[in-house]
N, C-alpha and C positions, 0 to 999 in steps of 0.2 A: 160698334156696340158700346154705349156709355157704361161706366162702372161706378156704382153707388156703394159706398161703405156705410156700415151701421155698427156702432159700438153700444152695447147695452146688455140687458139680462138675457139669459139663455132662451127664453120663450120666443124671442123675436125672429129666430131663424126657422121656426116651425110654422111658417105661414102658408096659406093656400096659394098654389100657383108656382111655388118655387121648385124648379126641376134641376136635374143633373148636379145635385149637390154633393160636395165632398169636402172633407177636412184637409187643409193644406198647412204644412209646417213651413215657417218662414224664419230665416236667419237674418239678423240685423247687426250693425256695428255696435249697437247699444245693449246687446244681450237678448234674452228671450222675451217675447211678448207675453201677455197674460195667458194665452192658450194658442192652439192652432186656430186658423181662420176657416170659417165655413164659406165655401165659394159655390155659387149656383147661378141659375138664370131665372129671372122674373120677367116673363114675356120677352121684350127686346132689350132688356137691361141686365148686365152682369152685376150680381149682388155679392158683396164681400162682408161677412159678419164676424165680429170678434166679441166673445163674451168678456166683458170688461174685467170682471173679478175671477175669471177662469170658470170652467164648468164645475158646478157644485159650490160656487161662491167661496173661493179659498184665499183670495188676496184682499187685504185691507186697502182702503183708499190711499193711505200714505205709502203703501208698498207697491203701488202700481208703477210699472215701467212705462211711463207715458211716451218717452222717446221711441222705444221699441214698438209700441202699439201703433203709433202714427207712421213711423218709418215703414213698418210692415204693410200698412194700407197703401202707402205710396208705391212701394215695391210691387204690389199686386195690381197696380194700374188704377187705383181709386182716384176719381176726379171730384166726386161729391161725397161729403161725409156728414152723417147725422149721428149726433150723440144723444142717446135716450137714457134717462135715469130718474130715479125717485128724488123728490125734493120736499121740504117742508114749506108751507105757505106762511108768509109774513103779512098777508092782507086778508081782511075779512071776506072780501068778494072772491078770493081764489080759494074755493072750497076743496076739500079732499075729493078726488075724482076728476078735478079739472086739469087741463093741460096748458102749460105756459111755454111760449117760444121766446126766451129772453134775447135781448139785444145789447145788454151791458153786463159787466161783471165787476165784482169787488173781491180782491184777493185777501183772504184771511188765513192762507196756508203759510207754512214757515220755512221748510227746507226742501221743497220739491224742485226738481229740475224742469224748467219750462222752456228750454231752448235747445236747438241742435248745435248751437255755435259756442265759441270759446276755444281754449287750447291753441290760440294762435290765429283765430279767425273771428272777426267782429262783424256782425250784421245787425241792423236795426230796422225791423219791419214796422209799418204803420199798424197801430192796434186801437186807434180811436173808436172805430166801429168794428168790434171783434167778431162779428158773425157776417155771413154772406146775406145781404138783404134780399137777394133774389130767391135763394133757397129757403130762407126763413119765411118770406112772404108766401111761397108756394105751400109750405107746411100749414100755415094758418088758413089759407084758402081751401085746401083740401080738407083740413079738419072741420072747418065750419060746414063744408058741403056734406060731410058725413054726419053732421048733427052733434059733433063733440063740443063740449064747453071749452072754447079756446080763448086764451088771453095772449094777444099778439104784442110782443115787446115786454120790457120789464127788466129789472136788475136782479142778477143771480149773485148771492154771496157764496163764495166757495170757502168753506171752513176746513180745518185740518182733520177733525174726527180722530178716532172712530166714535168717540162719545158724541151725543147730541148736545145742543147748546145749553148753557146755563140760562136761567130766566133773565138775568141781567143782560147777557149777550143778545138774547132774543129781542128784548125791548130796545137795546141799542141799535140793532139792525133795522128795526121798524122806524126808529127816529131818523135814520138815514134815508128813508123812503124806499128801501129795498123791497123786493116782491117775493122772492123765494130763496131758500137756502139749501145747499147741497154740498157734496164732498169731492166731486170729480171733474166737472166740465171745464174749468178754467184752463188747466194745462192742455187739455185736448184742443181747445180753441186756439191757444198760443201756437202750439206745434203745427196744427193744421194750417194756420196762416203762413208759417215759415215753409211748410211743405207745398204751399200754393194750392191748397184744396179749398173748394167751396164748403164751408162748415156752417151747420145750424144745430141748435140744441132743442130737443123736445123734452121738456121737463114735466114729469108726472107728479102732480101734487098728491101726497098721501096723508098729510096731517097738517096741523097748525103750529108746528114746532112746539114751544112751551109758553108762548106769550098769552095764548087764548085760554085762560084758566077755566072758562065755561066748557070748552071742548075737552079739557083734560090734557095731561102730559102725553108725550109720544110713547106709544106702546107698540113694540115691534110686531106683535101678532096682527094688530089692526092695520099697521102699515103694509104688511105683506098681503093681506086680504084685498085692500084697495089697489095695491100695485098689480095684482093678478088681473083685476078688471081693466086697469089702465093699459096693460100690455096688449090686450086684444084690440083696443082702440088704436094704439101705436102701430100695431101690425097693419091695420087697415090704412092708416095714413101713409106709412112707408110704401105700401103696395100701390096706392093711388098716385103718390108723388113720383114714384119711379117711372111712371109712364109720361110725366110732364116735366122732366128736368129742364131747368132754364139754360140759356145760352151762356157758356162760361166766358165768352169774349166780352160780355156786356157788364160784368160785375167787377173786374179787375183782380179777382182773387188769384187767377193764374199767372199774374205778373207781380206778385207781392215782393219778390226778391230782386226785381229788376234794378233798382237803385239803392238797395239796402246794404250791399256788401261794402264795407268801409276799408278793410285791410288791403294794403298794396298787394296785388296779385302775386308778385314775385316773392313775397315774404310768407305766403301761406304754405305751411308744411306739406310736402308731397304726399305723405301718408294721409293727412286730413283731406286733401283734394280727392284722393281715391275713395276715402270713406264716405264723403258727402257728394260724390259725383252725381248721384241720383237727384240731389236737390239743387246743386249749384253748377254742375258741369256745363250746362249750356251757356251760362253767363261768363264763366271763365274762358270757354272756347271763343265766345264772341269778342272777348277783349284782347285776344291774341292778335299780334300784327300780321 
């Protein structure tokens, strides 16, 4: 049974057809995840859901323990991971209510930890193409089949927050050719790659940021109203995609760390080897004489 992980708002786990669901607490070497994980079955797929900001939306984007969140997914056996979240649109044709499946990111965060490595272990994974093309393509195909307004591809600017953009920033990002702006998905993509998960992002456009003066500035009440509608569509896409998950051997995501570990194996601290065994153990054991 394949295992699909979903990180997003709390409404996503309340989908039709999800059975045998229970909340599961997971301990990680990086501290506590945002919340417990909701684990259930969706037909022939095991589904693991994490409310990104905790139930009741208690955690700021800058406060998210990204390492714990992704490590917990890996520990629960997740192979495919979909990050779902609200974004502002930087393009006229990406209207509020549309869904975007980004394939590139620009990092405008400042002090977030986006790697499992360091502290005596150096690894450099490829991140030129930061999402799984197979899983992203499936989301686009399923979304279009459901009649959703889907934009396949595009650049996601990940900002620090929690404030929305200034107007000058919004115009700057548009001049770069970026498509949407959000506050969470970049670190999830980085860590999912290091954890060798197939990762895709489903971005739910709720507003025009603040560049589009005709549409007015971002108003949180309007954002939430549009988001509630988008969540229903996201539920349908996740449910349909779960039945058609791509072959993980074809995309390379499951081998992302194969040649990435640079540190001499004999110099990696023993405690760190134990801590990261879930991620790197198979490569260290394969290197032993």
